[in-house]
TORMARKE-385488 format. One record per residue: residue number from 1; residue in three letters; x, y, z of N, C-alpha, C in turn. Coordinates in Angstrom, 1 decimal. Layout:
// residues N
PT pos code     nx     ny     nz    cax    cay    caz     cx     cy     cz
PT NUM  ALA      X      Y      Z      X      Y      Z      X      Y      Z
...
END
This chain:
// residues 197
PT pos code     nx     ny     nz    cax    cay    caz     cx     cy     cz
PT   1  MET  -33.5  -51.7  167.5  -32.1  -51.8  167.6  -31.5  -51.9  166.2
PT   2  ALA  -30.6  -50.9  165.9  -30.1  -50.8  164.6  -28.6  -51.0  164.6
PT   3  VAL  -28.1  -51.6  163.5  -26.7  -51.7  163.3  -26.3  -51.0  162.0
PT   4  VAL  -25.3  -50.2  162.0  -24.8  -49.4  160.8  -23.4  -49.8  160.6
PT   5  THR  -23.1  -50.3  159.4  -21.7  -50.6  159.1  -21.2  -49.4  158.2
PT   6  GLY  -19.8  -49.3  158.2  -19.3  -48.1  157.5  -19.7  -46.8  158.2
PT   7  ALA  -19.8  -46.9  159.5  -20.3  -45.7  160.3  -19.3  -44.7  160.7
PT   8  SER  -18.1  -44.8  160.3  -17.0  -43.9  160.7  -17.0  -42.6  159.9
PT   9  SER  -17.8  -42.5  158.8  -17.8  -41.3  158.0  -19.0  -41.4  157.0
PT  10  GLY  -19.3  -40.3  156.4  -20.2  -40.2  155.3  -21.6  -40.7  155.6
PT  11  ILE  -22.2  -41.5  154.7  -23.6  -41.9  154.8  -23.8  -42.7  156.1
PT  12  GLY  -22.9  -43.6  156.4  -23.1  -44.4  157.6  -23.1  -43.6  158.9
PT  13  GLU  -22.2  -42.6  159.0  -22.1  -41.8  160.1  -23.4  -41.0  160.3
PT  14  ALA  -23.9  -40.4  159.2  -25.1  -39.6  159.2  -26.3  -40.4  159.5
PT  15  ALA  -26.4  -41.6  158.9  -27.5  -42.5  159.2  -27.5  -43.0  160.6
PT  16  ALA  -26.4  -43.3  161.2  -26.4  -43.7  162.6  -26.9  -42.5  163.5
PT  17  GLU  -26.4  -41.3  163.3  -26.9  -40.2  164.1  -28.4  -40.0  163.9
PT  18  HIS  -28.9  -40.1  162.7  -30.3  -39.9  162.5  -31.2  -41.0  163.1
PT  19  LEU  -30.7  -42.2  163.0  -31.5  -43.3  163.6  -31.5  -43.2  165.1
PT  20  ALA  -30.4  -42.7  165.7  -30.4  -42.5  167.2  -31.3  -41.3  167.5
PT  21  TRP  -31.4  -40.3  166.7  -32.3  -39.2  166.9  -33.7  -39.6  166.8
PT  22  LEU  -34.0  -40.6  166.0  -35.3  -41.2  165.9  -35.7  -42.1  167.0
PT  23  GLY  -34.7  -42.4  167.9  -35.0  -43.2  169.1  -34.4  -44.6  169.1
PT  24  ALA  -33.8  -45.0  168.0  -33.2  -46.3  167.9  -31.9  -46.4  168.8
PT  25  LYS  -31.7  -47.6  169.4  -30.4  -47.9  170.0  -29.6  -48.3  168.7
PT  26  VAL  -28.3  -47.8  168.7  -27.5  -48.0  167.5  -26.2  -48.5  167.8
PT  27  ALA  -25.8  -49.6  167.1  -24.4  -50.1  167.1  -23.7  -49.7  165.8
PT  28  VAL  -22.6  -49.0  166.0  -21.9  -48.5  164.8  -20.6  -49.3  164.6
PT  29  VAL  -20.4  -49.7  163.4  -19.4  -50.7  163.1  -18.5  -50.1  161.9
PT  30  ALA  -17.2  -50.1  162.1  -16.3  -49.6  161.1  -14.9  -50.0  161.6
PT  31  ARG  -13.9  -49.7  160.8  -12.5  -50.0  161.2  -11.9  -48.9  162.1
PT  32  ARG  -12.3  -47.7  161.8  -11.6  -46.5  162.5  -12.2  -46.3  163.9
PT  33  GLU  -11.6  -46.9  164.9  -12.2  -46.9  166.3  -12.3  -45.5  166.8
PT  34  GLY  -11.3  -44.6  166.6  -11.4  -43.3  167.1  -12.6  -42.5  166.6
PT  35  ARG  -12.9  -42.6  165.3  -14.0  -41.9  164.8  -15.3  -42.5  165.3
PT  36  LEU  -15.4  -43.8  165.5  -16.6  -44.4  166.1  -16.8  -43.9  167.5
PT  37  GLU  -15.7  -43.8  168.3  -15.8  -43.3  169.7  -16.4  -41.9  169.7
PT  38  ASP  -15.9  -41.0  168.8  -16.4  -39.7  168.6  -17.9  -39.7  168.3
PT  39  LEU  -18.3  -40.6  167.4  -19.7  -40.7  166.9  -20.6  -41.1  168.1
PT  40  VAL  -20.2  -42.1  168.8  -21.0  -42.5  170.0  -21.1  -41.4  171.0
PT  41  ALA  -20.0  -40.7  171.3  -20.1  -39.6  172.2  -21.1  -38.5  171.8
PT  42  ARG  -21.1  -38.2  170.5  -22.1  -37.2  170.0  -23.5  -37.8  170.1
PT  43  ILE  -23.7  -39.0  169.8  -25.1  -39.6  169.9  -25.5  -39.6  171.4
PT  44  GLU  -24.7  -40.0  172.3  -25.0  -40.0  173.7  -25.2  -38.6  174.2
PT  45  LYS  -24.4  -37.6  173.8  -24.6  -36.2  174.2  -25.9  -35.7  173.8
PT  46  ASN  -26.5  -36.2  172.7  -27.8  -35.7  172.2  -28.9  -36.6  172.7
PT  47  GLY  -28.6  -37.4  173.7  -29.7  -38.2  174.4  -29.9  -39.6  173.8
PT  48  GLY  -29.1  -40.0  172.8  -29.3  -41.3  172.2  -28.5  -42.4  172.9
PT  49  SER  -28.7  -43.6  172.4  -28.0  -44.8  173.0  -27.2  -45.5  171.8
PT  50  ALA  -25.9  -45.7  172.1  -25.1  -46.3  171.0  -23.9  -47.0  171.6
PT  51  MET  -23.4  -47.9  170.8  -22.1  -48.6  171.1  -21.3  -48.7  169.8
PT  52  GLU  -20.0  -48.7  170.0  -19.1  -48.9  168.8  -18.4  -50.2  168.9
PT  53  ILE  -18.2  -50.7  167.7  -17.5  -51.9  167.5  -16.5  -51.7  166.3
PT  54  ALA  -15.2  -51.7  166.7  -14.2  -51.6  165.6  -14.0  -52.9  165.0
PT  55  ALA  -14.4  -53.0  163.7  -14.3  -54.3  163.0  -14.2  -54.1  161.5
PT  56  ASP  -13.4  -54.9  160.9  -13.3  -54.9  159.4  -14.3  -56.0  158.9
PT  57  VAL  -15.3  -55.5  158.1  -16.3  -56.5  157.7  -15.8  -57.5  156.7
PT  58  THR  -14.6  -57.4  156.2  -14.1  -58.4  155.4  -13.6  -59.7  156.2
PT  59  ASP  -13.5  -59.5  157.5  -13.2  -60.6  158.5  -14.4  -61.2  159.0
PT  60  ALA  -14.8  -62.3  158.4  -16.1  -63.0  158.7  -16.2  -63.3  160.2
PT  61  ALA  -15.2  -63.8  160.8  -15.2  -64.2  162.2  -15.4  -63.0  163.1
PT  62  ARG  -14.7  -61.9  162.7  -14.9  -60.7  163.5  -16.3  -60.1  163.4
PT  63  VAL  -16.9  -60.2  162.3  -18.3  -59.7  162.1  -19.3  -60.6  162.9
PT  64  ARG  -19.0  -61.9  162.9  -19.9  -62.7  163.7  -19.8  -62.4  165.2
PT  65  ALA  -18.5  -62.1  165.7  -18.3  -61.7  167.0  -19.0  -60.4  167.3
PT  66  ALA  -18.9  -59.5  166.4  -19.6  -58.2  166.5  -21.1  -58.4  166.7
PT  67  ALA  -21.7  -59.3  165.9  -23.1  -59.6  166.0  -23.5  -60.1  167.3
PT  68  ASP  -22.7  -61.0  167.9  -22.9  -61.6  169.2  -22.8  -60.5  170.3
PT  69  ALA  -21.8  -59.6  170.1  -21.6  -58.5  171.1  -22.8  -57.5  171.1
PT  70  VAL  -23.3  -57.2  169.9  -24.4  -56.3  169.8  -25.6  -56.9  170.5
PT  71  GLU  -25.9  -58.1  170.2  -27.1  -58.7  170.8  -27.0  -58.8  172.3
PT  72  ALA  -25.8  -59.1  172.8  -25.6  -59.3  174.2  -25.8  -57.9  174.9
PT  73  GLU  -25.3  -56.8  174.3  -25.4  -55.5  175.0  -26.7  -54.8  174.7
PT  74  LEU  -27.2  -54.8  173.5  -28.3  -54.0  173.1  -29.6  -54.7  172.8
PT  75  GLY  -29.5  -56.0  172.6  -30.6  -56.8  172.2  -30.6  -57.2  170.7
PT  76  ALA  -31.6  -58.0  170.3  -31.6  -58.4  168.9  -31.8  -57.3  167.9
PT  77  VAL  -31.1  -57.4  166.9  -31.1  -56.3  165.8  -32.4  -56.5  165.0
PT  78  ASP  -33.1  -55.3  164.8  -34.2  -55.4  163.9  -34.0  -54.5  162.6
PT  79  LEU  -32.9  -53.8  162.6  -32.5  -53.0  161.4  -31.0  -53.2  161.1
PT  80  LEU  -30.7  -53.6  160.0  -29.2  -53.6  159.6  -29.1  -52.7  158.4
PT  81  PHE  -28.3  -51.7  158.5  -27.9  -50.8  157.4  -26.5  -51.2  157.0
PT  82  ASN  -26.4  -52.0  156.0  -25.2  -52.6  155.5  -24.5  -51.6  154.5
PT  83  ASN  -23.7  -50.7  155.0  -23.3  -49.6  154.3  -21.8  -49.6  154.0
PT  84  ALA  -21.0  -50.4  154.6  -19.5  -50.4  154.4  -19.2  -50.6  153.0
PT  85  GLY  -18.3  -49.8  152.4  -17.9  -50.0  151.1  -16.8  -49.0  150.7
PT  86  VAL  -16.3  -49.2  149.5  -15.2  -48.3  149.0  -15.3  -48.2  147.5
PT  87  MET  -15.0  -47.0  147.0  -15.0  -46.7  145.6  -13.5  -46.2  145.3
PT  88  LEU  -12.8  -46.9  144.4  -11.5  -46.6  144.0  -11.4  -46.5  142.5
PT  89  PRO  -11.6  -45.3  142.0  -11.5  -45.2  140.5  -10.1  -45.3  139.9
PT  90  ALA  -10.1  -46.0  138.8   -8.8  -46.1  138.1   -9.1  -46.7  136.7
PT  91  PRO   -8.4  -46.3  135.7   -8.6  -46.9  134.3   -8.3  -48.4  134.4
PT  92  ILE   -9.1  -49.2  133.7   -8.8  -50.6  133.7   -7.4  -50.9  133.1
PT  93  GLU   -7.0  -50.2  132.1   -5.7  -50.5  131.5   -4.5  -50.3  132.5
PT  94  GLU   -4.7  -49.6  133.6   -3.7  -49.5  134.7   -3.5  -50.9  135.4
PT  95  ARG   -4.5  -51.7  135.3   -4.5  -53.1  136.0   -4.2  -53.0  137.5
PT  96  ARG   -4.9  -52.1  138.2   -4.7  -51.9  139.6   -5.4  -53.1  140.4
PT  97  THR   -4.8  -54.3  140.2   -5.4  -55.4  140.8   -5.6  -55.3  142.3
PT  98  ASP   -4.7  -54.6  143.0   -4.8  -54.4  144.4   -6.1  -53.6  144.7
PT  99  GLN   -6.4  -52.6  143.9   -7.7  -51.9  144.1   -8.9  -52.7  143.8
PT 100  TRP   -8.8  -53.5  142.7   -9.9  -54.4  142.3  -10.2  -55.3  143.5
PT 101  ARG   -9.1  -56.0  144.0   -9.3  -56.9  145.1   -9.9  -56.3  146.3
PT 102  HIS   -9.4  -55.1  146.7   -9.9  -54.4  147.9  -11.4  -54.0  147.7
PT 103  GLN  -11.8  -53.6  146.5  -13.2  -53.2  146.3  -14.1  -54.5  146.4
PT 104  ILE  -13.7  -55.6  145.7  -14.4  -56.8  145.8  -14.5  -57.4  147.2
PT 105  ASP  -13.4  -57.4  147.9  -13.4  -57.9  149.3  -14.4  -57.1  150.2
PT 106  LEU  -14.3  -55.8  150.1  -15.2  -55.0  151.0  -16.6  -54.9  150.5
PT 107  ASN  -16.8  -54.6  149.2  -18.1  -54.3  148.7  -19.0  -55.5  148.5
PT 108  ILE  -18.3  -56.7  148.3  -19.1  -57.9  148.1  -18.9  -58.9  149.3
PT 109  LYS  -17.7  -59.3  149.6  -17.5  -60.2  150.7  -17.9  -59.6  152.0
PT 110  GLY  -17.5  -58.3  152.2  -17.9  -57.7  153.5  -19.4  -57.6  153.6
PT 111  LEU  -20.1  -57.3  152.5  -21.6  -57.2  152.5  -22.1  -58.6  152.9
PT 112  MET  -21.7  -59.6  152.3  -22.2  -61.0  152.6  -21.8  -61.4  154.0
PT 113  ASN  -20.6  -61.1  154.5  -20.2  -61.5  155.9  -21.2  -60.8  156.9
PT 114  THR  -21.6  -59.6  156.6  -22.4  -58.9  157.5  -23.8  -59.4  157.5
PT 115  ILE  -24.3  -59.7  156.3  -25.7  -60.3  156.1  -25.7  -61.6  156.9
PT 116  GLY  -24.7  -62.5  156.6  -24.6  -63.8  157.3  -24.6  -63.7  158.8
PT 117  ALA  -23.9  -62.7  159.3  -23.8  -62.6  160.8  -25.1  -62.1  161.4
PT 118  PHE  -25.8  -61.2  160.8  -26.9  -60.5  161.4  -28.3  -61.0  161.0
PT 119  VAL  -28.4  -61.7  159.9  -29.7  -62.2  159.4  -30.4  -63.1  160.4
PT 120  PRO  -29.7  -64.0  161.2  -30.5  -64.7  162.2  -31.2  -63.9  163.2
PT 121  GLN  -30.6  -62.7  163.6  -31.2  -61.8  164.5  -32.4  -61.1  163.8
PT 122  LEU  -32.2  -60.8  162.6  -33.3  -60.1  161.8  -34.5  -61.0  161.7
PT 123  ILE  -34.3  -62.3  161.5  -35.3  -63.3  161.3  -36.1  -63.4  162.7
PT 124  ARG  -35.3  -63.5  163.8  -36.0  -63.6  165.1  -36.8  -62.3  165.4
PT 125  ALA  -36.2  -61.2  165.1  -36.9  -59.9  165.3  -38.2  -59.8  164.5
PT 126  ALA  -38.1  -60.3  163.2  -39.3  -60.3  162.4  -40.4  -61.2  162.9
PT 127  GLY  -40.0  -62.4  163.5  -40.9  -63.3  164.1  -41.6  -62.7  165.3
PT 128  ALA  -40.8  -62.0  166.1  -41.3  -61.5  167.4  -42.1  -60.2  167.2
PT 129  ARG  -41.7  -59.3  166.3  -42.3  -58.0  166.1  -43.1  -57.9  164.8
PT 130  GLY  -42.9  -58.8  163.9  -43.6  -58.7  162.7  -42.9  -57.9  161.6
PT 131  VAL  -41.7  -57.4  161.9  -41.0  -56.6  161.0  -39.5  -56.6  161.3
PT 132  ALA  -38.7  -56.5  160.3  -37.2  -56.3  160.4  -36.8  -55.8  159.1
PT 133  ASP  -35.7  -55.0  159.1  -35.2  -54.4  157.9  -33.8  -54.7  157.6
PT 134  LEU  -33.5  -55.0  156.4  -32.1  -55.2  155.9  -32.0  -54.2  154.7
PT 135  ILE  -31.1  -53.2  154.9  -30.9  -52.2  153.9  -29.4  -52.3  153.4
PT 136  ASN  -29.2  -52.5  152.2  -27.8  -52.5  151.6  -27.6  -51.3  150.7
PT 137  THR  -26.5  -50.7  150.9  -26.2  -49.5  150.0  -25.7  -50.0  148.7
PT 138  ALA  -26.4  -49.6  147.6  -26.0  -49.9  146.3  -25.5  -48.5  145.7
PT 139  SER  -25.6  -48.4  144.4  -25.2  -47.2  143.7  -25.8  -47.1  142.3
PT 140  ILE  -26.0  -45.9  141.8  -26.4  -45.7  140.4  -25.4  -46.4  139.5
PT 141  ALA  -24.1  -46.5  140.0  -23.1  -47.2  139.2  -23.4  -48.6  139.0
PT 142  ALA  -24.4  -49.2  139.7  -24.8  -50.6  139.4  -25.5  -50.6  138.0
PT 143  HIS  -26.0  -49.5  137.6  -26.8  -49.5  136.3  -26.2  -48.7  135.2
PT 144  ASN  -25.3  -47.8  135.6  -24.6  -46.9  134.6  -23.1  -47.0  134.9
PT 145  ILE  -22.3  -47.5  134.0  -20.9  -47.6  134.2  -20.3  -46.3  133.8
PT 146  PHE  -19.5  -45.7  134.7  -18.8  -44.5  134.4  -17.3  -44.7  134.1
PT 147  PRO  -16.7  -43.8  133.4  -15.2  -44.0  133.1  -14.4  -44.2  134.4
PT 148  ASN  -13.6  -45.2  134.4  -12.7  -45.5  135.5  -13.4  -46.1  136.7
PT 149  PHE  -14.6  -46.5  136.6  -15.3  -47.1  137.7  -15.9  -48.5  137.4
PT 150  ALA  -15.3  -49.3  136.5  -15.8  -50.5  136.1  -15.9  -51.6  137.2
PT 151  VAL  -14.8  -51.7  138.0  -14.9  -52.7  139.1  -15.8  -52.3  140.2
PT 152  TYR  -15.8  -51.0  140.5  -16.8  -50.5  141.5  -18.2  -50.8  141.0
PT 153  SER  -18.5  -50.5  139.8  -19.8  -50.7  139.2  -20.2  -52.2  139.3
PT 154  GLY  -19.3  -53.1  139.0  -19.5  -54.5  139.1  -19.9  -54.9  140.6
PT 155  THR  -19.2  -54.3  141.5  -19.5  -54.7  142.9  -20.8  -54.2  143.4
PT 156  LYS  -21.2  -53.0  142.9  -22.5  -52.5  143.2  -23.6  -53.1  142.5
PT 157  ALA  -23.4  -53.6  141.3  -24.4  -54.4  140.6  -24.7  -55.7  141.4
PT 158  PHE  -23.7  -56.3  142.0  -23.9  -57.4  142.9  -24.8  -57.1  144.0
PT 159  VAL  -24.6  -55.9  144.6  -25.5  -55.4  145.7  -26.9  -55.2  145.3
PT 160  ALA  -27.1  -54.7  144.1  -28.4  -54.3  143.6  -29.1  -55.5  143.0
PT 161  MET  -28.5  -56.7  142.9  -29.1  -57.8  142.2  -30.3  -58.3  143.1
PT 162  GLU  -31.4  -58.5  142.4  -32.6  -59.2  143.0  -33.1  -60.2  142.0
PT 163  TRP  -33.7  -61.2  142.5  -34.1  -62.3  141.6  -35.5  -62.1  141.0
PT 164  LEU  -35.6  -62.3  139.7  -36.8  -62.3  139.0  -37.0  -63.6  138.3
PT 165  THR  -38.2  -64.0  137.9  -38.4  -65.2  137.3  -38.2  -65.1  135.8
PT 166  PRO  -37.9  -66.2  135.0  -37.8  -66.1  133.6  -39.1  -65.5  132.9
PT 167  GLN  -40.2  -65.8  133.5  -41.5  -65.3  133.0  -41.6  -63.7  133.1
PT 168  ASP  -41.0  -63.2  134.2  -41.0  -61.7  134.4  -40.2  -61.1  133.2
PT 169  ILE  -39.1  -61.6  132.9  -38.2  -61.1  131.9  -38.9  -61.3  130.5
PT 170  ALA  -39.5  -62.5  130.3  -40.2  -62.7  129.1  -41.3  -61.7  128.8
PT 171  GLN  -42.0  -61.3  129.8  -43.0  -60.3  129.6  -42.4  -58.9  129.2
PT 172  VAL  -41.3  -58.6  129.8  -40.6  -57.4  129.4  -40.1  -57.4  128.0
PT 173  VAL  -39.5  -58.6  127.6  -39.1  -58.8  126.2  -40.3  -58.6  125.2
PT 174  GLY  -41.4  -59.2  125.6  -42.6  -59.1  124.8  -43.1  -57.6  124.7
PT 175  PHE  -43.0  -56.9  125.8  -43.4  -55.5  125.7  -42.5  -54.7  124.8
PT 176  ILE  -41.2  -54.9  124.9  -40.2  -54.2  124.0  -40.5  -54.6  122.5
PT 177  ALA  -40.7  -55.9  122.3  -40.9  -56.3  120.9  -42.2  -55.7  120.3
PT 178  ALA  -43.2  -55.4  121.2  -44.4  -54.9  120.7  -44.5  -53.4  120.5
PT 179  LEU  -43.4  -52.7  120.8  -43.3  -51.3  120.7  -43.5  -50.9  119.2
PT 180  PRO  -44.1  -49.7  118.9  -44.2  -49.3  117.5  -42.8  -49.1  116.9
PT 181  PRO  -42.7  -49.2  115.6  -41.3  -49.1  115.0  -40.7  -47.7  115.3
PT 182  GLN  -41.4  -46.7  115.5  -40.8  -45.4  115.7  -40.4  -45.2  117.2
PT 183  ALA  -40.6  -46.1  118.0  -40.2  -46.0  119.5  -39.0  -46.9  119.7
PT 184  ASN  -38.1  -46.5  120.6  -36.9  -47.3  120.9  -36.6  -47.1  122.4
PT 185  LEU  -36.4  -48.1  123.1  -35.9  -48.1  124.5  -34.5  -48.3  124.5
PT 186  GLN  -33.7  -47.4  124.9  -32.2  -47.6  124.9  -31.8  -48.4  126.1
PT 187  GLU  -32.5  -48.4  127.2  -32.1  -49.2  128.4  -33.4  -49.5  129.1
PT 188  VAL  -33.5  -50.7  129.7  -34.6  -51.1  130.5  -34.0  -51.7  131.8
PT 189  ILE  -34.4  -51.2  132.9  -34.0  -51.8  134.2  -35.3  -52.4  134.8
PT 190  VAL  -35.2  -53.7  135.0  -36.4  -54.4  135.5  -36.0  -54.7  137.0
PT 191  MET  -36.9  -54.2  137.8  -36.7  -54.4  139.3  -37.9  -55.1  139.9
PT 192  PRO  -37.7  -56.1  140.8  -38.8  -56.7  141.4  -39.4  -55.8  142.5
PT 193  THR  -40.7  -55.9  142.7  -41.4  -55.1  143.7  -41.5  -55.8  145.0
PT 194  GLY  -41.2  -57.1  145.0  -41.2  -57.8  146.3  -40.7  -59.2  146.0
PT 195  GLN  -40.2  -59.9  147.0  -39.7  -61.2  146.9  -40.5  -62.2  147.7
PT 196  PRO  -40.7  -63.4  147.2  -41.4  -64.4  148.0  -40.6  -64.8  149.2
PT 197  THR  -41.3  -65.1  150.3  -40.6  -65.5  151.5  -40.3  -67.0  151.5
END
């Protein structure tokens, strides 16, 4: 049983259709109800099973209600594709605080609202089946800041953040310091390969 947020267009829409094609029951979540209805109709026409929930993920209570509705209708979630997000480019000097707030609310608060609502089901699924998946959409903008995308990059850096120990970073620093003088690393991205449970 899979849940896809941001499913009314783009990556979320395509992922929902593909997961249904692979045999998953899919709950599609987004604000645009009409587009979700069309998506569910396409999935069902192709032999899949889906339900739509019109919800704004920035509304924590609504996302919790969506999680309850999904479990009641389709069963416990074992895959959450947390994909809802927005990218609103603008130069910082324009001070588009309305856009900044919208990106932060959706890309960070919406992400966390959804994780908070569905993680209990994922934990139960992992206990029962031995596996559950939480997939969050990040962006290369989390690692490379592009002109006019500073706020978006910051929100995606939040999504991409994983915890490493101080010793992990110390070893990387030691590696960099031990490089021969003629070698230079302009950027190092340190990513964990797994997290303790």
